RODO-2510 file (C-alpha; in nm, 4 decimals, decimal comma):
residues 598
     n   res          X          Y          Z
     1     m    -2,6592    28,1006     2,8878
     2     s    -2,4543    27,9943     3,1884
     3     w    -2,5106    27,6598     3,3544
     4     s    -2,6411    27,8314     3,6659
     5     q    -2,9065    28,0216     3,4698
     6     l    -3,0952    27,7164     3,3463
     7     p    -3,4712    27,7181     3,3946
     8     s    -3,6181    27,4656     3,6355
     9     r    -3,6768    27,1128     3,5026
    10     t    -4,0434    27,0539     3,4203
    11     q    -4,0018    26,7294     3,2326
    12     r    -3,7242    26,4904     3,1383
    13     t    -3,6248    26,6717     2,8271
    14     a    -3,5886    26,9952     3,0191
    15     l    -3,3342    26,8270     3,2448
    16     l    -3,1010    26,8423     2,9625
    17     l    -2,9042    27,1446     2,9359
    18     l    -2,8110    27,4701     3,0004
    19     v    -2,5606    27,4583     2,7505
    20     l    -2,3583    27,6554     2,5362
    21     v    -2,4855    27,8972     2,2885
    22     a    -2,5781    27,6326     2,0341
    23     a    -2,5397    27,7721     1,6877
    24     l    -2,8290    27,6665     1,4688
    25     l    -2,7577    27,4971     1,1413
    26     l    -2,7189    27,7380     0,8520
    27     q    -3,0412    27,7399     0,6576
    28     a    -2,9137    27,7878     0,3088
    29     c    -3,1764    27,8893     0,0578
    30     a    -3,1633    27,7747    -0,3025
    31     p    -3,1529    28,0638    -0,5472
    32     a    -3,4851    28,1580    -0,6978
    33     a    -3,5455    28,0288    -1,0470
    34     t    -3,5513    28,2904    -1,3234
    35     a    -3,7830    28,2835    -1,6217
    36     p    -3,6263    28,1769    -1,9515
    37     d    -3,5412    28,4653    -2,1853
    38     d    -3,6090    28,2821    -2,5125
    39     g    -3,9805    28,3518    -2,5021
    40     q    -4,0677    27,9864    -2,4433
    41     e    -4,2780    27,8624    -2,1564
    42     a    -4,0823    27,7289    -1,8600
    43     a    -4,0747    27,3508    -1,8265
    44     a    -4,2952    27,2000    -1,5595
    45     p    -4,0998    27,1286    -1,2432
    46     a    -3,9790    26,7737    -1,1974
    47     g    -4,1671    26,5520    -0,9540
    48     p    -4,0510    26,4916    -0,5988
    49     v    -3,7359    26,2905    -0,5353
    50     v    -3,8272    25,9516    -0,3856
    51     n    -3,5660    25,7194    -0,2405
    52     t    -3,5300    25,3428    -0,2607
    53     l    -3,7799    25,2878     0,0206
    54     g    -4,0359    25,5205    -0,1350
    55     k    -3,9697    25,8036     0,1099
    56     e    -4,0206    26,1450    -0,0454
    57     l    -3,7305    26,3807     0,0119
    58     p    -3,7756    26,7520     0,0931
    59     a    -3,7905    26,9978    -0,1948
    60     d    -3,4334    27,1190    -0,1383
    61     a    -3,2832    26,7695    -0,1269
    62     a    -2,9892    26,6758    -0,3465
    63     p    -3,0427    26,4054    -0,6116
    64     l    -3,0330    26,0438    -0,4947
    65     d    -2,6785    25,9889    -0,6179
    66     q    -2,5675    26,2585    -0,3716
    67     q    -2,7663    26,1260    -0,0747
    68     v    -2,4430    25,9829     0,0582
    69     l    -2,3175    26,0440     0,4106
    70     v    -1,9397    26,0277     0,4509
    71     y    -1,8506    25,9632     0,8133
    72     p    -1,5045    25,9243     0,9655
    73     y    -1,4000    25,6594     1,2090
    74     n    -1,0958    25,7063     1,4198
    75     g    -0,8184    25,5136     1,2532
    76     w    -0,6130    25,4827     1,5692
    77     r    -0,8890    25,2516     1,6978
    78     t    -0,9448    24,9425     1,4879
    79     f    -1,2957    24,8016     1,4922
    80     t    -1,3884    24,4396     1,4410
    81     t    -1,7672    24,4474     1,4576
    82     i    -2,0702    24,6590     1,3736
    83     d    -2,2966    24,4795     1,6226
    84     f    -2,3516    24,5998     1,9786
    85     f    -2,4047    24,2509     2,1208
    86     q    -2,0800    24,1248     1,9697
    87     a    -1,8428    24,3794     2,1232
    88     v    -1,9390    24,7312     2,2284
    89     y    -1,5882    24,8678     2,2691
    90     e    -1,4625    24,7246     1,9403
    91     r    -1,7022    24,9307     1,7301
    92     a    -1,4587    25,2209     1,7720
    93     d    -1,6864    25,5138     1,6903
    94     s    -1,7746    25,3862     1,3464
    95     l    -2,1365    25,4044     1,2324
    96     t    -2,2851    25,0768     1,3532
    97     d    -2,6037    24,9083     1,4749
    98     l    -2,7907    24,9695     1,1498
    99     l    -2,8841    24,6122     1,0601
   100     s    -3,1793    24,5601     1,2928
   101     d    -3,4129    24,7671     1,5067
   102     a    -3,3724    24,8073     1,8815
   103     l    -3,6900    24,7469     2,0809
   104     v    -3,7106    25,1198     2,1558
   105     r    -3,5430    25,4268     2,0174
   106     l    -3,4865    25,7821     2,1339
   107     d    -3,5805    26,1141     1,9846
   108     k    -3,3673    26,4282     2,0156
   109     d    -3,5241    26,5047     2,3553
   110     f    -3,4242    26,1586     2,4874
   111     q    -3,7855    26,0443     2,4975
   112     v    -3,8319    25,6676     2,4665
   113     n    -4,0417    25,5756     2,1617
   114     p    -4,1451    25,2486     1,9966
   115     g    -3,8857    25,0800     1,7800
   116     a    -3,9079    24,7100     1,7011
   117     a    -4,1585    24,6965     1,9873
   118     t    -4,4893    24,8697     1,9207
   119     e    -4,5931    24,8707     2,2874
   120     w    -4,4898    24,7412     2,6295
   121     s    -4,6340    24,6941     2,9770
   122     v    -4,5365    24,5675     3,3218
   123     d    -4,7371    24,3529     3,5633
   124     e    -4,8446    24,4497     3,9150
   125     s    -4,5272    24,3050     4,0689
   126     g    -4,3120    24,5413     3,8615
   127     l    -4,0996    24,2423     3,7606
   128     v    -4,2495    24,1023     3,4396
   129     w    -4,2479    24,3130     3,1242
   130     i    -4,4177    24,2319     2,7938
   131     f    -4,2941    24,3834     2,4658
   132     k    -4,5059    24,3362     2,1524
   133     l    -4,2979    24,3235     1,8343
   134     d    -4,3883    24,4913     1,5074
   135     p    -4,5245    24,2000     1,2969
   136     n    -4,4074    24,3650     0,9729
   137     l    -4,0353    24,3325     1,0462
   138     m    -3,8490    24,1039     0,8056
   139     w    -3,4912    23,9949     0,7472
   140     n    -3,3696    24,0586     0,3945
   141     d    -3,3424    23,6832     0,3356
   142     g    -3,7233    23,6761     0,3464
   143     t    -3,7700    23,5406     0,6996
   144     p    -3,9633    23,7266     0,9710
   145     v    -3,8064    23,8912     1,2748
   146     t    -3,9358    23,7087     1,5815
   147     a    -3,8995    23,7121     1,9571
   148     d    -3,6682    23,4117     1,9191
   149     d    -3,4106    23,6390     1,7523
   150     y    -3,4073    23,8696     2,0548
   151     v    -3,3933    23,5779     2,2985
   152     a    -3,0953    23,4293     2,1129
   153     t    -2,9221    23,7689     2,1147
   154     f    -2,9634    23,8251     2,4877
   155     r    -2,8518    23,4694     2,5640
   156     y    -2,5430    23,5306     2,3538
   157     g    -2,4693    23,8427     2,5565
   158     a    -2,4947    23,6463     2,8813
   159     d    -2,2910    23,3490     2,7601
   160     p    -1,9577    23,3327     2,9488
   161     e    -1,7973    23,1688     2,6453
   162     h    -1,8743    23,4797     2,4456
   163     a    -1,7375    23,7028     2,7259
   164     w    -1,9272    24,0063     2,6008
   165     d    -1,7500    24,3276     2,6978
   166     f    -2,0790    24,4938     2,7972
   167     s    -2,2220    24,2085     3,0027
   168     w    -2,2109    24,4229     3,3179
   169     y    -2,4893    24,6410     3,1742
   170     y    -2,7710    24,4001     3,2590
   171     q    -2,6190    24,2620     3,5783
   172     g    -2,8613    24,2801     3,8677
   173     v    -3,1403    24,3854     3,6311
   174     i    -3,2442    24,0876     3,4153
   175     r    -3,3179    23,7830     3,6284
   176     n    -3,0299    23,5327     3,6426
   177     w    -2,8175    23,7459     3,4110
   178     t    -2,5327    23,7821     3,6602
   179     q    -2,5387    23,4113     3,7404
   180     a    -2,5342    23,3165     3,3721
   181     v    -2,2387    23,5457     3,2977
   182     a    -2,0546    23,3800     3,5888
   183     g    -2,1344    23,0339     3,4499
   184     e    -2,3464    22,9443     3,7519
   185     v    -2,6672    22,8814     3,5542
   186     p    -2,7274    22,8073     3,1853
   187     v    -2,8131    23,1010     2,9628
   188     e    -3,1552    22,9497     2,9033
   189     e    -3,2441    23,0581     3,2581
   190     i    -3,2002    23,4327     3,2084
   191     g    -3,5210    23,6353     3,2341
   192     v    -3,5738    23,6779     2,8603
   193     r    -3,8149    23,4490     2,6778
   194     a    -4,0428    23,4327     2,3743
   195     v    -4,4098    23,4057     2,4654
   196     d    -4,4917    23,3722     2,0969
   197     a    -4,3416    23,4932     1,7689
   198     q    -4,4298    23,8586     1,8329
   199     t    -4,4245    23,8689     2,2138
   200     l    -4,1070    23,9080     2,4169
   201     e    -4,1015    23,8815     2,7958
   202     f    -3,8412    24,0196     3,0375
   203     t    -3,8293    23,9305     3,4059
   204     t    -3,6171    24,1492     3,6335
   205     e    -3,4490    24,0809     3,9659
   206     a    -3,6257    24,3764     4,1268
   207     p    -3,8686    24,6390     4,0009
   208     a    -3,6889    24,8248     3,7207
   209     p    -3,8936    25,1252     3,6120
   210     f    -3,6066    25,2249     3,3844
   211     l    -3,6090    24,9012     3,1792
   212     p    -3,7708    25,0434     2,8624
   213     a    -3,5096    25,3218     2,8492
   214     m    -3,2372    25,0661     2,9156
   215     l    -3,3502    24,8572     2,6184
   216     v    -3,2368    25,1191     2,3713
   217     y    -2,9426    24,8780     2,3545
   218     s    -3,1316    24,5834     2,2096
   219     a    -3,0635    24,5697     1,8353
   220     t    -3,0921    24,2015     1,7561
   221     f    -2,8955    23,9362     1,5757
   222     q    -3,0754    23,6940     1,3468
   223     k    -3,0871    23,3674     1,5398
   224     a    -3,0263    23,1509     1,2326
   225     a    -2,7216    23,3506     1,1157
   226     l    -2,5807    23,3667     1,4692
   227     e    -2,6034    22,9887     1,5014
   228     a    -2,4649    22,9260     1,1522
   229     h    -2,1773    23,1756     1,1444
   230     g    -2,1175    23,3107     1,4970
   231     g    -2,1320    23,6659     1,6277
   232     l    -1,9167    23,8167     1,3535
   233     y    -2,1447    23,7155     1,0670
   234     n    -2,2214    24,0801     0,9922
   235     s    -1,8529    24,1567     0,9472
   236     n    -1,8679    23,9886     0,6061
   237     p    -2,1107    24,1163     0,3389
   238     e    -2,1467    23,7581     0,2118
   239     t    -2,2948    23,6340     0,5398
   240     s    -2,4498    23,9591     0,6631
   241     v    -2,8269    23,9715     0,6914
   242     s    -3,0308    24,2791     0,7750
   243     a    -3,3748    24,3657     0,9085
   244     g    -3,2682    24,7250     0,9661
   245     p    -3,2751    25,0422     0,7570
   246     y    -2,9426    24,9626     0,5912
   247     q    -2,7526    24,6618     0,4646
   248     l    -2,3772    24,6066     0,4500
   249     v    -2,2397    24,6122     0,0945
   250     e    -1,8655    24,6569     0,1483
   251     w    -1,6114    24,6276     0,4281
   252     t    -1,2482    24,6761     0,3382
   253     k    -1,0865    24,6258     0,6755
   254     d    -0,9059    24,9276     0,8175
   255     q    -1,0032    25,1352     0,5137
   256     r    -1,3745    25,1808     0,4643
   257     l    -1,7181    25,0351     0,5258
   258     v    -2,0205    25,0986     0,3035
   259     y    -2,3914    25,0632     0,3753
   260     a    -2,6827    25,1012     0,1325
   261     i    -3,0517    25,1368     0,2098
   262     n    -3,2055    24,7963     0,2736
   263     p    -3,4824    24,7780     0,0094
   264     d    -3,6570    24,5102     0,2160
   265     y    -3,6804    24,7192     0,5338
   266     k    -4,0294    24,7026     0,6863
   267     g    -3,9774    24,9015     1,0053
   268     t    -4,0689    25,2588     1,0946
   269     n    -3,7222    25,4198     1,1153
   270     v    -3,7133    25,4936     0,7417
   271     p    -3,4070    25,6949     0,6339
   272     y    -3,3653    25,9602     0,3668
   273     i    -2,9979    25,8945     0,2972
   274     e    -2,9297    25,6266     0,0374
   275     r    -2,5743    25,5315     0,1153
   276     i    -2,3245    25,5635     0,4001
   277     v    -1,9481    25,5531     0,3531
   278     v    -1,7443    25,5144     0,6714
   279     v    -1,3797    25,6002     0,6074
   280     n    -1,0599    25,5597     0,8060
   281     i    -0,9430    25,9131     0,8700
   282     g    -0,6325    25,8193     1,0665
   283     q    -0,5236    26,0111     1,3729
   284     p    -0,7371    26,2834     1,5353
   285     s    -0,5095    26,5501     1,3925
   286     q    -0,6336    26,4541     1,0458
   287     l    -1,0011    26,5199     1,1178
   288     m    -0,9972    26,8973     1,0742
   289     p    -0,7974    26,8921     0,7479
   290     a    -1,0273    26,6231     0,6075
   291     y    -1,3359    26,8192     0,7081
   292     e    -1,2038    27,1448     0,5634
   293     a    -1,1155    26,9619     0,2409
   294     n    -1,4771    26,8346     0,2184
   295     e    -1,3653    26,4734     0,2421
   296     i    -1,6005    26,4047     0,5344
   297     d    -1,9371    26,5473     0,6346
   298     f    -1,9131    26,5314     1,0109
   299     v    -1,6663    26,5409     1,3008
   300     n    -1,7670    26,4033     1,6384
   301     g    -1,6045    26,6634     1,8598
   302     g    -1,6116    26,4682     2,1838
   303     g    -1,2448    26,4343     2,2737
   304     t    -1,1228    26,4408     1,9141
   305     l    -1,0971    26,8130     1,8478
   306     s    -0,7787    26,9507     1,9975
   307     p    -0,7432    27,2882     2,1728
   308     a    -0,5714    27,4111     1,8552
   309     d    -0,8677    27,2919     1,6458
   310     l    -1,1051    27,4850     1,8691
   311     e    -0,8967    27,7992     1,8228
   312     i    -0,9210    27,7593     1,4446
   313     i    -1,2970    27,7030     1,4607
   314     g    -1,3535    28,0031     1,6858
   315     a    -1,1560    28,2322     1,4542
   316     d    -1,3343    28,1253     1,1348
   317     p    -1,6964    28,2482     1,0978
   318     d    -1,7912    27,9687     0,8580
   319     l    -1,6462    27,6920     1,0741
   320     n    -1,7922    27,8493     1,3856
   321     a    -2,1383    27,8408     1,2249
   322     q    -2,0852    27,4700     1,1544
   323     y    -1,9820    27,3984     1,5152
   324     h    -2,2760    27,2643     1,7162
   325     p    -2,2250    27,2339     2,0930
   326     h    -2,4530    27,0070     2,2940
   327     y    -2,4673    26,7893     2,6027
   328     g    -2,3669    26,4650     2,4342
   329     d    -2,4324    26,1688     2,6608
   330     f    -2,3707    26,3639     2,9850
   331     r    -2,0170    26,2256     2,9896
   332     t    -1,7860    26,2887     3,2852
   333     y    -1,4081    26,2456     3,2791
   334     y    -1,2600    26,1379     3,6097
   335     f    -0,9355    26,0104     3,7578
   336     a    -0,9687    25,6703     3,9223
   337     f    -0,7441    25,4790     4,1627
   338     d    -0,7063    25,1113     4,2466
   339     t    -0,8132    25,1413     4,6098
   340     s    -0,7430    24,7748     4,6777
   341     q    -0,3650    24,8203     4,6623
   342     p    -0,1056    25,0629     4,8062
   343     p    -0,0621    25,3541     4,7818
   344     f    -0,4263    25,4285     4,6908
   345     d    -0,5751    25,2146     4,9646
   346     n    -0,4865    25,5137     5,1864
   347     l    -0,7650    25,7758     5,1980
   348     l    -0,5136    26,0493     5,2824
   349     v    -0,3248    25,9831     4,9592
   350     r    -0,6427    26,0005     4,7550
   351     q    -0,7473    26,3230     4,9259
   352     a    -0,4088    26,4773     4,8509
   353     f    -0,4447    26,3857     4,4837
   354     a    -0,7954    26,5335     4,4813
   355     h    -0,6800    26,8693     4,6161
   356     v    -0,4111    26,9263     4,3497
   357     l    -0,6499    26,9088     4,0569
   358     d    -0,6834    27,2683     3,9329
   359     r    -1,0037    27,2378     3,7330
   360     d    -1,0290    27,6089     3,6510
   361     t    -0,6864    27,6209     3,4904
   362     i    -0,7400    27,2971     3,2986
   363     l    -1,0758    27,4170     3,1688
   364     a    -0,9399    27,7571     3,0684
   365     n    -0,6265    27,6300     2,8936
   366     v    -0,7058    27,2797     2,7707
   367     v    -1,0716    27,1784     2,7589
   368     k    -1,2100    27,5238     2,6815
   369     r    -1,5557    27,5222     2,5242
   370     q    -1,5812    27,1422     2,5262
   371     g    -1,6348    27,1000     2,8983
   372     m    -1,7246    27,2356     3,2390
   373     a    -1,5688    27,1681     3,5784
   374     a    -1,6898    26,8506     3,7524
   375     y    -1,7062    26,8316     4,1300
   376     s    -1,9186    26,5170     4,1319
   377     f    -2,0195    26,2530     3,8804
   378     l    -2,3666    26,3602     3,7663
   379     m    -2,3545    26,6498     3,5243
   380     p    -2,5813    26,9496     3,5871
   381     g    -2,9049    26,8871     3,4002
   382     f    -2,8955    26,5108     3,4555
   383     p    -3,1627    26,3653     3,6897
   384     a    -3,0574    26,3893     4,0578
   385     a    -2,7480    26,5996     3,9759
   386     n    -2,6293    26,7994     4,2772
   387     s    -2,2938    26,9362     4,1713
   388     s    -2,3063    27,2581     4,3729
   389     a    -2,3198    27,0575     4,6979
   390     h    -1,9728    26,9164     4,6289
   391     q    -1,7895    27,2157     4,4886
   392     e    -1,5833    27,2769     4,8021
   393     t    -1,5275    26,9134     4,9085
   394     y    -1,1959    26,8860     4,7286
   395     a    -1,1268    27,2392     4,6150
   396     f    -0,7847    27,3222     4,4716
   397     n    -0,5498    27,3480     4,7719
   398     v    -0,1835    27,2633     4,7180
   399     e    -0,0763    27,3352     5,0762
   400     g    -0,3504    27,1145     5,2147
   401     a    -0,2586    26,8384     4,9702
   402     q     0,1055    26,8497     5,0772
   403     q     0,0062    26,8183     5,4411
   404     l    -0,2215    26,5214     5,3687
   405     l     0,0537    26,3442     5,1738
   406     a     0,2978    26,4003     5,4589
   407     e     0,0445    26,2557     5,7053
   408     a     0,0163    25,9523     5,4790
   409     g     0,3928    25,8975     5,5155
   410     y     0,5193    26,0571     5,1950
   411     p     0,6504    26,4070     5,2821
   412     n     0,7306    26,5956     4,9617
   413     g     0,6623    26,2731     4,7749
   414     e     0,9537    26,0897     4,9341
   415     g     0,9162    25,7142     4,8990
   416     f     0,6102    25,7439     4,6779
   417     p     0,6232    25,4956     4,3875
   418     k     0,6454    25,6228     4,0323
   419     l     0,3037    25,6026     3,8676
   420     t     0,1716    25,5309     3,5208
   421     l    -0,1440    25,7203     3,4355
   422     k    -0,3165    25,4991     3,1784
   423     l    -0,5653    25,6219     2,9194
   424     r    -0,8063    25,4379     2,6925
   425     a    -0,6980    25,5428     2,3411
   426     e    -0,8064    25,8993     2,4113
   427     g    -0,8103    26,1930     2,1757
   428     p    -0,6020    26,5079     2,2133
   429     t    -0,8120    26,6876     2,4764
   430     p    -0,8277    26,4123     2,7432
   431     l    -0,4626    26,3359     2,6753
   432     a    -0,3712    26,6993     2,7381
   433     v    -0,5776    26,6971     3,0591
   434     a    -0,3920    26,3892     3,1802
   435     q    -0,0565    26,5468     3,1008
   436     a    -0,1518    26,8672     3,2847
   437     y    -0,2526    26,6697     3,5941
   438     a     0,0661    26,4628     3,5810
   439     a     0,2692    26,7840     3,5702
   440     a     0,0767    26,9225     3,8694
   441     l     0,1412    26,6069     4,0728
   442     k     0,5123    26,6404     4,0044
   443     e     0,5254    27,0125     4,0789
   444     s     0,2992    27,0149     4,3848
   445     l     0,3619    26,6766     4,5470
   446     g     0,6926    26,5586     4,4037
   447     i     0,5301    26,2490     4,2474
   448     e     0,6591    26,1157     3,9166
   449     v     0,3815    26,0262     3,6720
   450     e     0,4173    25,8832     3,3229
   451     v     0,1151    25,9164     3,0921
   452     n     0,0457    25,6144     2,8710
   453     n    -0,2318    25,6486     2,6108
   454     m    -0,2911    25,2807     2,5455
   455     d    -0,4508    25,0780     2,2686
   456     f    -0,8235    25,0575     2,3374
   457     k    -0,8511    24,6807     2,3695
   458     a    -0,5302    24,6473     2,5685
   459     f    -0,6570    24,9057     2,8159
   460     m    -0,9972    24,7404     2,8524
   461     d    -0,8354    24,4012     2,9048
   462     e    -0,6270    24,5456     3,1874
   463     l    -0,9177    24,7395     3,3374
   464     n    -1,1448    24,4346     3,3431
   465     a    -0,8824    24,1954     3,4775
   466     k    -0,9305    24,0680     3,8339
   467     p    -0,7304    24,2109     4,0006
   468     t    -0,7252    24,5082     3,7695
   469     g    -0,4108    24,6031     3,5834
   470     v    -0,5017    24,9722     3,5942
   471     q    -0,3717    25,1388     3,9099
   472     f    -0,4321    25,5003     3,8029
   473     t    -0,6352    25,6250     3,5074
   474     l    -0,8247    25,9096     3,3472
   475     i    -1,1397    25,7583     3,2023
   476     s    -1,4905    25,8712     3,1150
   477     y    -1,8438    25,7453     3,1309
   478     g    -2,1567    25,8738     2,9615
   479     m    -2,5140    25,7666     3,0063
   480     d    -2,6686    25,4664     2,8398
   481     y    -3,0151    25,5723     2,9512
   482     l    -3,1467    25,8818     3,1257
   483     d    -3,1652    25,7653     3,4870
   484     p    -2,9234    25,7880     3,7820
   485     s    -2,9387    25,4100     3,8182
   486     n    -2,7311    25,3881     3,5019
   487     m    -2,4658    25,6463     3,5831
   488     l    -2,4240    25,5702     3,9533
   489     g    -2,4529    25,1982     3,8867
   490     v    -2,1084    25,2121     3,7260
   491     f    -1,9503    25,2310     4,0716
   492     l    -2,1373    24,9413     4,2334
   493     s    -1,9161    24,6728     4,3841
   494     g    -1,7908    24,4281     4,1246
   495     g    -1,8162    24,6825     3,8433
   496     r    -1,5495    24,8481     3,6343
   497     h    -1,3416    24,9651     3,9364
   498     p    -1,2138    24,7871     4,2508
   499     w    -1,3676    25,0444     4,4860
   500     s    -1,6414    24,8985     4,7032
   501     n    -1,8738    25,0536     4,9598
   502     a    -2,1657    24,8610     5,1072
   503     e    -2,3638    25,1703     5,2032
   504     y    -2,3268    25,3124     4,8545
   505     d    -2,4369    24,9827     4,7003
   506     s    -2,7437    24,9675     4,9226
   507     l    -2,8537    25,3222     4,8437
   508     v    -2,8102    25,2889     4,4676
   509     r    -2,9864    24,9536     4,4511
   510     e    -3,2747    25,0691     4,6691
   511     a    -3,3198    25,3906     4,4728
   512     s    -3,2947    25,2125     4,1385
   513     s    -3,5938    24,9881     4,2099
   514     f    -3,7901    25,2471     4,4075
   515     t    -4,1332    25,3220     4,2608
   516     g    -4,2588    25,5651     4,5266
   517     d    -4,2163    25,9416     4,5626
   518     p    -3,9694    26,0604     4,2939
   519     a    -3,8245    26,3191     4,5342
   520     e    -3,7382    26,0453     4,7817
   521     r    -3,5734    25,8462     4,5046
   522     v    -3,3635    26,1486     4,4049
   523     q    -3,2560    26,1993     4,7674
   524     m    -3,1282    25,8414     4,7911
   525     f    -2,9242    25,8836     4,4746
   526     q    -2,7799    26,2116     4,6029
   527     e    -2,6805    26,0526     4,9341
   528     a    -2,5031    25,7795     4,7412
   529     e    -2,3160    26,0327     4,5288
   530     t    -2,2007    26,2120     4,8428
   531     i    -2,0357    25,8884     4,9592
   532     l    -1,8762    25,8523     4,6184
   533     v    -1,7298    26,2024     4,6264
   534     n    -1,6152    26,1995     4,9873
   535     d    -1,4234    25,8737     4,9609
   536     a    -1,2020    26,0218     4,6875
   537     a    -1,1652    25,6944     4,5036
   538     f    -1,2497    25,9023     4,1987
   539     v    -1,1497    26,2607     4,1308
   540     f    -1,4031    26,4136     3,8954
   541     a    -1,2337    26,6446     3,6470
   542     y    -1,4766    26,7767     3,3885
   543     h    -1,8136    26,7170     3,2278
   544     q    -1,7843    26,6988     2,8527
   545     t    -1,9919    26,9494     2,6543
   546     p    -1,8872    26,8445     2,3060
   547     g    -1,9319    27,0353     1,9873
   548     d    -1,9570    26,8595     1,6535
   549     l    -1,8735    26,9925     1,3099
   550     i    -2,1663    26,9412     1,0731
   551     k    -2,1653    27,0478     0,7101
   552     p    -2,4435    27,2974     0,6307
   553     y    -2,5898    27,0649     0,3658
   554     l    -2,6851    26,8113     0,6336
   555     k    -3,0416    26,9078     0,7193
   556     g    -3,3644    26,7643     0,8492
   557     p    -3,5986    26,7622     1,1489
   558     a    -3,3526    26,5721     1,3663
   559     l    -3,1067    26,8618     1,3338
   560     e    -3,3569    27,1316     1,4211
   561     p    -3,3597    27,2722     1,7777
   562     d    -3,4687    27,0369     2,0547
   563     a    -3,6844    27,1287     2,3546
   564     n    -3,3928    27,3299     2,4947
   565     g    -3,3160    27,5091     2,1692
   566     v    -3,0071    27,3004     2,0955
   567     a    -2,9590    27,2081     1,7294
   568     a    -2,7128    26,9210     1,7120
   569     w    -2,6384    26,5633     1,6138
   570     h    -2,7917    26,4236     1,9317
   571     w    -2,6879    26,1107     2,1195
   572     p    -2,7107    25,8167     2,0553
   573     g    -2,6295    25,9191     1,7008
   574     f    -2,6945    25,7724     1,3577
   575     s    -2,8079    25,4216     1,4491
   576     s    -3,1180    25,2140     1,5083
   577     f    -3,1113    25,3424     1,8666
   578     s    -3,2228    25,6883     1,7493
   579     d    -3,4626    25,8600     1,5109
   580     l    -3,1735    26,0809     1,3983
   581     l    -3,1301    25,8170     1,1297
   582     s    -3,4705    25,8951     0,9760
   583     g    -3,4480    26,2728     1,0220
   584     v    -3,1383    26,3765     0,8245
   585     y    -3,0969    26,4331     0,4518
   586     i    -2,8441    26,6002     0,2220
   587     s    -2,9575    26,9241     0,0628
   588     n    -2,8689    27,0432    -0,2851
   589     e    -2,6200    27,2793    -0,1230
   590     v    -2,3823    26,9821    -0,1219
   591     s    -2,2900    27,0561    -0,4836
   592     n    -2,1067    27,3656    -0,3572
   593     y    -1,8774    27,1416    -0,1561
   594     r    -1,8299    26,8038    -0,3213
   595     q    -1,9422    26,5584    -0,5828
   596     a    -2,1167    26,2335    -0,4927
   597     p    -1,8648    25,9987    -0,3256
   598     d    -1,7743    25,6686    -0,4828
***
């Protein structure tokens, strides 16, 4: 199905995608049993397999000692934490956020469902939200999970001494959050408080109809452990404490991390899989060999599978059947400029750069089946997306770009400073895109560009510095919750980039808190995106349509087709943020591929 042939959106899940001919998981059937030939009566079948938490596994499930998921993390990115509120960007694609329940969690259609909170409501003002916690939740040291744990966690996130790398997420949403992060008010004044042990209250700066979806990122620390050991207490099995589906049993730094089912888990996101082994697989080039050698069960294709890998997958029927394309987190890759400094403070320069991006060639030769051309930020299928309206704004036009650069005072690139195009520890596909664009800038405009794929933390430190240390970059952003307020909020003044536009800010903020006619809200967001595109502070390159490699023995309801017919390992992945965790098991087909891991 082409993107343009999608049916109209009738509900949020139907917004989702168009996409790719998603290959369904192979449904391998166990061979039929044959009657014994010795004349004796066949033995009665064994009873159902039941895991540590008493959950009965499907009839075709492998034995418990093989209910082990082996997941790779990208070894070129070190990770220091497995807790979202400690450091989001230092989790480095490892399996994390398994040690407590988020207030809400998502299903494969991105619907918001109860998690640690059993219900929630908002008052008539639209500002005060009440979340009722599941009273059964317990930490595995025998103490109950309470609203005080969540309050302590949110205060830690807002504490300027912690300097949380995701603190921007709640800015302008939770009351006094921005002021607390800036050190202007104590963290005790943020709009998060415990009404009683099982009642958590949030107060927002303005009506925030999206708050429940936003709180998918709310897996909590234990207050007592946080106060006793600091935010890295879960990085050590000796001090780790869990109220989530799994508990940490081993962490050999830079080698592997091991979780086991938490036998004391009292929540509702009950897993099948007994044990998780997260292994350092090294560089992206090692993912395919490891997968083909049955050393790992899964490859997250977003940015890690190279064009050569995709050629191999497409040519191999078995691998192609294990390749599952999907919409991921509606991620868009874009080039960004520091508009506060020369030469990118000049609109003509930015427009010239925009016109030399040949999306069609890059998609055909580099990105291939893992993306589609982006002419604006919101990916087709995402709420308020209006990509077709911007397709011709900065169409590929080398002659026009040369004229614009000459008008800016740099004919044929003369006098233009040499640039460094910085990347955030990207995989092979984004790196190849950056290199292709750098070559085009040299060939078409005479501008020298060096591509520097930096260490993740070093890049983020430079990006977040004031003033920023990143003059020119290829970077991506994917949704945190399914609402334009999230995606377009990234470009609000004071955010991750220096670009600032008062009219844009006003439109996004007004639309974000608007509770009237949904069509009017969409129109405001679309007007804001038009400003974003026209100002050329960002040149949108491609929307990622990743495909993951999933072994055929990984099965379960979470991997069956969603409302759009897409069978995949859906965002936000195997964590307490999602019910994917409770909907995947390992079938007995695994014995054809590997033995139970250590």
